N, CA, C and O atoms as a GROMACS GRO file, in nm:
protein
  328
    1MET      N    1   0.090  -0.112  -0.019
    1MET     CA    2  -0.007   0.002  -0.013
    1MET      C    3   0.052   0.110  -0.016
    1MET      O    4   0.109   0.131   0.091
    2PRO      N    5   0.070   0.216  -0.113
    2PRO     CA    6   0.146   0.342  -0.110
    2PRO      C    7   0.068   0.441   0.092
    2PRO      O    8  -0.021   0.435   0.177
    3GLN      N    9   0.228   0.535   0.039
    3GLN     CA   10   0.267   0.540   0.162
    3GLN      C   11   0.086   0.636   0.198
    3GLN      O   12  -0.006   0.609   0.276
    4GLU      N   13   0.102   0.725   0.120
    4GLU     CA   14  -0.021   0.828   0.097
    4GLU      C   15  -0.182   0.750   0.114
    4GLU      O   16  -0.280   0.783   0.181
    5ASP      N   17  -0.158   0.638   0.025
    5ASP     CA   18  -0.309   0.572   0.090
    5ASP      C   19  -0.307   0.515   0.229
    5ASP      O   20  -0.406   0.497   0.300
    6TYR      N   21  -0.186   0.492   0.260
    6TYR     CA   22  -0.179   0.419   0.440
    6TYR      C   23  -0.237   0.546   0.508
    6TYR      O   24  -0.331   0.530   0.585
    7SER      N   25  -0.196   0.654   0.488
    7SER     CA   26  -0.240   0.733   0.578
    7SER      C   27  -0.346   0.807   0.599
    7SER      O   28  -0.376   0.852   0.709
    8LYS      N   29  -0.427   0.830   0.468
    8LYS     CA   30  -0.574   0.838   0.458
    8LYS      C   31  -0.634   0.743   0.516
    8LYS      O   32  -0.743   0.774   0.564
    9LEU      N   33  -0.592   0.612   0.533
    9LEU     CA   34  -0.719   0.540   0.591
    9LEU      C   35  -0.665   0.546   0.696
    9LEU      O   36  -0.746   0.479   0.760
   10ILE      N   37  -0.574   0.580   0.782
   10ILE     CA   38  -0.529   0.593   0.924
   10ILE      C   39  -0.604   0.742   0.963
   10ILE      O   40  -0.673   0.750   1.064
   11ASN      N   41  -0.589   0.825   0.898
   11ASN     CA   42  -0.672   0.960   0.928
   11ASN      C   43  -0.853   0.933   0.930
   11ASN      O   44  -0.938   0.989   0.999
   12THR      N   45  -0.870   0.812   0.814
   12THR     CA   46  -0.987   0.794   0.819
   12THR      C   47  -1.035   0.685   0.977
   12THR      O   48  -1.137   0.702   1.044
   13ILE      N   49  -0.962   0.613   0.995
   13ILE     CA   50  -0.968   0.555   1.119
   13ILE      C   51  -0.966   0.601   1.236
   13ILE      O   52  -1.059   0.578   1.313
   14LEU      N   53  -0.866   0.672   1.269
   14LEU     CA   54  -0.925   0.785   1.355
   14LEU      C   55  -1.020   0.900   1.354
   14LEU      O   56  -0.988   0.993   1.428
   15THR      N   57  -1.128   0.912   1.285
   15THR     CA   58  -1.251   0.997   1.267
   15THR      C   59  -1.357   0.931   1.359
   15THR      O   60  -1.441   0.991   1.426
   16LEU      N   61  -1.334   0.749   1.347
   16LEU     CA   62  -1.442   0.684   1.367
   16LEU      C   63  -1.478   0.670   1.512
   16LEU      O   64  -1.380   0.695   1.583
   17SER      N   65  -1.608   0.632   1.593
   17SER     CA   66  -1.610   0.612   1.701
   17SER      C   67  -1.510   0.548   1.755
   17SER      O   68  -1.430   0.495   1.679
   18PHE      N   69  -1.492   0.539   1.891
   18PHE     CA   70  -1.421   0.447   1.986
   18PHE      C   71  -1.467   0.309   1.969
   18PHE      O   72  -1.395   0.212   1.946
   19GLU      N   73  -1.628   0.309   1.985
   19GLU     CA   74  -1.683   0.134   1.919
   19GLU      C   75  -1.606   0.058   1.782
   19GLU      O   76  -1.570  -0.060   1.774
   20GLN      N   77  -1.593   0.162   1.680
   20GLN     CA   78  -1.577   0.130   1.528
   20GLN      C   79  -1.428   0.076   1.536
   20GLN      O   80  -1.395  -0.040   1.513
   21ARG      N   81  -1.341   0.183   1.574
   21ARG     CA   82  -1.248   0.139   1.614
   21ARG      C   83  -1.180   0.028   1.718
   21ARG      O   84  -1.064  -0.012   1.705
   22LEU      N   85  -1.244  -0.004   1.793
   22LEU     CA   86  -1.231  -0.141   1.831
   22LEU      C   87  -1.273  -0.267   1.776
   22LEU      O   88  -1.231  -0.379   1.806
   23ASN      N   89  -1.354  -0.238   1.701
   23ASN     CA   90  -1.451  -0.324   1.645
   23ASN      C   91  -1.255  -0.364   1.497
   23ASN      O   92  -1.181  -0.459   1.474
   24ILE      N   93  -1.264  -0.268   1.466
   24ILE     CA   94  -1.134  -0.258   1.367
   24ILE      C   95  -1.061  -0.330   1.418
   24ILE      O   96  -1.044  -0.444   1.373
   25LEU      N   97  -0.985  -0.278   1.544
   25LEU     CA   98  -0.875  -0.372   1.662
   25LEU      C   99  -0.921  -0.557   1.627
   25LEU      O  100  -0.858  -0.657   1.593
   26SER      N  101  -1.024  -0.534   1.649
   26SER     CA  102  -1.062  -0.688   1.681
   26SER      C  103  -1.049  -0.763   1.579
   26SER      O  104  -1.010  -0.879   1.585
   27VAL      N  105  -1.088  -0.692   1.454
   27VAL     CA  106  -1.073  -0.742   1.305
   27VAL      C  107  -0.948  -0.812   1.264
   27VAL      O  108  -0.900  -0.916   1.218
   28VAL      N  109  -0.922  -0.683   1.312
   28VAL     CA  110  -0.724  -0.708   1.271
   28VAL      C  111  -0.639  -0.800   1.363
   28VAL      O  112  -0.548  -0.864   1.311
   29ALA      N  113  -0.668  -0.810   1.516
   29ALA     CA  114  -0.620  -0.890   1.592
   29ALA      C  115  -0.635  -1.080   1.568
   29ALA      O  116  -0.572  -1.179   1.603
   30ASP      N  117  -0.762  -1.046   1.482
   30ASP     CA  118  -0.832  -1.207   1.474
   30ASP      C  119  -0.730  -1.259   1.334
   30ASP      O  120  -0.666  -1.355   1.290
   31SER      N  121  -0.765  -1.130   1.308
   31SER     CA  122  -0.664  -1.150   1.120
   31SER      C  123  -0.507  -1.215   1.162
   31SER      O  124  -0.458  -1.296   1.083
   32LEU      N  125  -0.457  -1.192   1.242
   32LEU     CA  126  -0.335  -1.194   1.275
   32LEU      C  127  -0.274  -1.366   1.358
   32LEU      O  128  -0.170  -1.430   1.354
   33LYS      N  129  -0.437  -1.384   1.439
   33LYS     CA  130  -0.442  -1.523   1.486
   33LYS      C  131  -0.327  -1.663   1.429
   33LYS      O  132  -0.237  -1.721   1.490
   34ASP      N  133  -0.376  -1.678   1.298
   34ASP     CA  134  -0.351  -1.802   1.239
   34ASP      C  135  -0.188  -1.764   1.165
   34ASP      O  136  -0.125  -1.852   1.105
   35THR      N  137  -0.147  -1.656   1.177
   35THR     CA  138  -0.042  -1.624   1.162
   35THR      C  139   0.086  -1.642   1.216
   35THR      O  140   0.195  -1.654   1.161
   36ILE      N  141   0.039  -1.641   1.386
   36ILE     CA  142   0.140  -1.634   1.447
   36ILE      C  143   0.203  -1.782   1.490
   36ILE      O  144   0.136  -1.866   1.551
   37PRO      N  145   0.365  -1.804   1.443
   37PRO     CA  146   0.431  -1.882   1.461
   37PRO      C  147   0.406  -1.964   1.573
   37PRO      O  148   0.380  -1.920   1.685
   38VAL      N  149   0.413  -2.073   1.546
   38VAL     CA  150   0.395  -2.191   1.727
   38VAL      C  151   0.547  -2.264   1.739
   38VAL      O  152   0.571  -2.326   1.635
   39PRO      N  153   0.629  -2.271   1.814
   39PRO     CA  154   0.756  -2.340   1.794
   39PRO      C  155   0.680  -2.444   1.814
   39PRO      O  156   0.579  -2.434   1.884
   40PRO      N  157   0.721  -2.576   1.745
   40PRO     CA  158   0.740  -2.744   1.747
   40PRO      C  159   0.762  -2.799   1.901
   40PRO      O  160   0.832  -2.731   1.976
   41SER      N  161   0.708  -2.913   1.944
   41SER     CA  162   0.746  -2.959   2.068
   41SER      C  163   0.924  -2.945   2.084
   41SER      O  164   1.017  -2.926   2.005
   42LEU      N  165   0.911  -2.968   2.234
   42LEU     CA  166   1.089  -2.923   2.224
   42LEU      C  167   1.122  -3.096   2.298
   42LEU      O  168   1.050  -3.141   2.387
   43SER      N  169   1.189  -3.138   2.265
   43SER     CA  170   1.290  -3.289   2.311
   43SER      C  171   1.425  -3.260   2.289
   43SER      O  172   1.478  -3.220   2.186
   44VAL      N  173   1.482  -3.290   2.416
   44VAL     CA  174   1.655  -3.299   2.453
   44VAL      C  175   1.674  -3.424   2.528
   44VAL      O  176   1.620  -3.469   2.629
   45SER      N  177   1.778  -3.476   2.439
   45SER     CA  178   1.864  -3.649   2.519
   45SER      C  179   2.008  -3.592   2.586
   45SER      O  180   2.094  -3.674   2.617
   46SER      N  181   2.029  -3.455   2.606
   46SER     CA  182   2.194  -3.411   2.685
   46SER      C  183   2.182  -3.257   2.733
   46SER      O  184   2.105  -3.174   2.686
   47ILE      N  185   2.260  -3.241   2.820
   47ILE     CA  186   2.247  -3.155   2.856
   47ILE      C  187   2.308  -3.017   2.743
   47ILE      O  188   2.291  -2.895   2.744
   48GLU      N  189   2.376  -3.098   2.664
   48GLU     CA  190   2.483  -2.978   2.543
   48GLU      C  191   2.334  -2.978   2.461
   48GLU      O  192   2.291  -2.863   2.445
   49GLU      N  193   2.259  -3.068   2.413
   49GLU     CA  194   2.130  -3.057   2.372
   49GLU      C  195   2.109  -2.893   2.434
   49GLU      O  196   2.157  -2.782   2.407
   50LEU      N  197   2.001  -2.952   2.541
   50LEU     CA  198   1.973  -2.850   2.606
   50LEU      C  199   2.061  -2.664   2.581
   50LEU      O  200   2.037  -2.565   2.513
   51ASN      N  201   2.122  -2.688   2.639
   51ASN     CA  202   2.204  -2.538   2.624
   51ASN      C  203   2.220  -2.492   2.496
   51ASN      O  204   2.224  -2.370   2.478
   52GLN      N  205   2.230  -2.579   2.386
   52GLN     CA  206   2.244  -2.565   2.181
   52GLN      C  207   2.059  -2.458   2.248
   52GLN      O  208   2.053  -2.336   2.265
   53LYS      N  209   1.961  -2.542   2.268
   53LYS     CA  210   1.837  -2.508   2.251
   53LYS      C  211   1.791  -2.385   2.352
   53LYS      O  212   1.683  -2.331   2.326
   54LEU      N  213   1.847  -2.350   2.433
   54LEU     CA  214   1.824  -2.247   2.522
   54LEU      C  215   1.927  -2.153   2.448
   54LEU      O  216   1.906  -2.034   2.470
   55ASP      N  217   2.040  -2.180   2.361
   55ASP     CA  218   2.133  -2.036   2.282
   55ASP      C  219   2.051  -1.988   2.192
   55ASP      O  220   2.046  -1.869   2.160
   56GLU      N  221   1.967  -2.099   2.134
   56GLU     CA  222   1.890  -2.125   1.992
   56GLU      C  223   1.769  -1.946   2.011
   56GLU      O  224   1.739  -1.846   1.946
   57GLY      N  225   1.744  -2.009   2.140
   57GLY     CA  226   1.627  -1.929   2.193
   57GLY      C  227   1.631  -1.791   2.230
   57GLY      O  228   1.546  -1.708   2.199
   58LEU      N  229   1.790  -1.755   2.336
   58LEU     CA  230   1.845  -1.650   2.340
   58LEU      C  231   1.877  -1.590   2.188
   58LEU      O  232   1.832  -1.477   2.176
   59SER      N  233   1.920  -1.622   2.114
   59SER     CA  234   1.961  -1.571   1.953
   59SER      C  235   1.817  -1.542   1.933
   59SER      O  236   1.810  -1.441   2.002
   60ASP      N  237   1.721  -1.556   1.896
   60ASP     CA  238   1.613  -1.511   1.871
   60ASP      C  239   1.513  -1.432   1.936
   60ASP      O  240   1.416  -1.375   1.887
   61ILE      N  241   1.558  -1.437   2.070
   61ILE     CA  242   1.528  -1.304   2.159
   61ILE      C  243   1.544  -1.169   2.130
   61ILE      O  244   1.469  -1.071   2.128
   62LYS      N  245   1.696  -1.196   2.101
   62LYS     CA  246   1.801  -1.089   2.047
   62LYS      C  247   1.778  -1.054   1.918
   62LYS      O  248   1.805  -0.941   1.878
   63ALA      N  249   1.722  -1.157   1.830
   63ALA     CA  250   1.724  -1.082   1.680
   63ALA      C  251   1.546  -1.043   1.672
   63ALA      O  252   1.478  -1.024   1.572
   64GLY      N  253   1.505  -1.040   1.824
   64GLY     CA  254   1.366  -0.953   1.799
   64GLY      C  255   1.246  -1.015   1.748
   64GLY      O  256   1.143  -0.955   1.720
   65ASN      N  257   1.272  -1.177   1.733
   65ASN     CA  258   1.165  -1.264   1.739
   65ASN      C  259   1.088  -1.345   1.842
   65ASN      O  260   1.101  -1.466   1.865
   66VAL      N  261   0.990  -1.241   1.910
   66VAL     CA  262   0.905  -1.280   1.997
   66VAL      C  263   0.812  -1.228   2.012
   66VAL      O  264   0.793  -1.131   1.938
   67ILE      N  265   0.704  -1.261   2.113
   67ILE     CA  266   0.588  -1.219   2.102
   67ILE      C  267   0.567  -1.148   2.233
   67ILE      O  268   0.588  -1.189   2.347
   68PRO      N  269   0.507  -1.000   2.178
   68PRO     CA  270   0.489  -0.891   2.262
   68PRO      C  271   0.401  -0.898   2.426
   68PRO      O  272   0.302  -0.971   2.432
   69ALA      N  273   0.429  -0.844   2.512
   69ALA     CA  274   0.374  -0.916   2.656
   69ALA      C  275   0.249  -0.849   2.648
   69ALA      O  276   0.176  -0.874   2.745
   70GLU      N  277   0.204  -0.777   2.570
   70GLU     CA  278   0.045  -0.756   2.600
   70GLU      C  279  -0.023  -0.880   2.496
   70GLU      O  280  -0.130  -0.920   2.541
   71VAL      N  281   0.021  -0.950   2.360
   71VAL     CA  282  -0.028  -1.007   2.336
   71VAL      C  283  -0.050  -1.147   2.405
   71VAL      O  284  -0.153  -1.215   2.407
   72VAL      N  285   0.093  -1.176   2.471
   72VAL     CA  286   0.102  -1.303   2.543
   72VAL      C  287  -0.032  -1.276   2.702
   72VAL      O  288  -0.108  -1.363   2.743
   73ASN      N  289  -0.025  -1.194   2.733
   73ASN     CA  290  -0.128  -1.138   2.816
   73ASN      C  291  -0.281  -1.168   2.848
   73ASN      O  292  -0.347  -1.226   2.935
   74LYS      N  293  -0.309  -1.068   2.682
   74LYS     CA  294  -0.463  -1.157   2.630
   74LYS      C  295  -0.450  -1.286   2.610
   74LYS      O  296  -0.556  -1.339   2.641
   75ARG      N  297  -0.364  -1.371   2.568
   75ARG     CA  298  -0.420  -1.497   2.554
   75ARG      C  299  -0.421  -1.590   2.640
   75ARG      O  300  -0.479  -1.699   2.631
   76LEU      N  301  -0.331  -1.534   2.761
   76LEU     CA  302  -0.342  -1.624   2.860
   76LEU      C  303  -0.469  -1.573   2.937
   76LEU      O  304  -0.516  -1.643   3.027
   77HIS      N  305  -0.515  -1.475   2.908
   77HIS     CA  306  -0.685  -1.388   2.983
   77HIS      C  307  -0.766  -1.509   2.880
   77HIS      O  308  -0.810  -1.619   2.914
   78GLU      N  309  -0.766  -1.451   2.757
   78GLU     CA  310  -0.914  -1.540   2.685
   78GLU      C  311  -0.871  -1.704   2.720
   78GLU      O  312  -0.964  -1.781   2.693
   79LYS      N  313  -0.764  -1.763   2.767
   79LYS     CA  314  -0.759  -1.960   2.742
   79LYS      C  315  -0.817  -1.966   2.882
   79LYS      O  316  -0.921  -2.025   2.911
   80TYR      N  317  -0.730  -1.891   2.978
   80TYR     CA  318  -0.741  -1.956   3.162
   80TYR      C  319  -0.814  -1.810   3.256
   80TYR      O  320  -0.844  -1.827   3.374
   81GLY      N  321  -0.836  -1.675   3.190
   81GLY     CA  322  -0.963  -1.582   3.249
   81GLY      C  323  -0.862  -1.524   3.392
   81GLY      O  324  -0.912  -1.486   3.498
   82ILE      N  325  -0.710  -1.529   3.364
   82ILE     CA  326  -0.571  -1.445   3.423
   82ILE      C  327  -0.562  -1.299   3.382
   82ILE      O  328  -0.467  -1.230   3.419
   0.00000   0.00000   0.00000
C-alpha cells in the first residue's frame, strides 16, 4: 500500500467512534491469529543439546523474534481467565 493511501486510511480510522475503532482492532487481531508461528515440541537427550536449544532461543530473542507481552497476556486471559 502506498504511503499516501496508508496515511489516508489512518486518518479515516481516527475519525471513527471508539466502538468502531475497537471493532477494527478486533478484526485485525483476529486476522493475525492464524499467522503467529508456534514453536515445535521440544525434546532433548543431553545437557549439551539443552544448552544449544537455550542459546538458539536467546538468539531469537536478541533478533526480535518474540511475541509482545500484551499479546501473551491477552492469550492467557482469554484461555485461562487470568
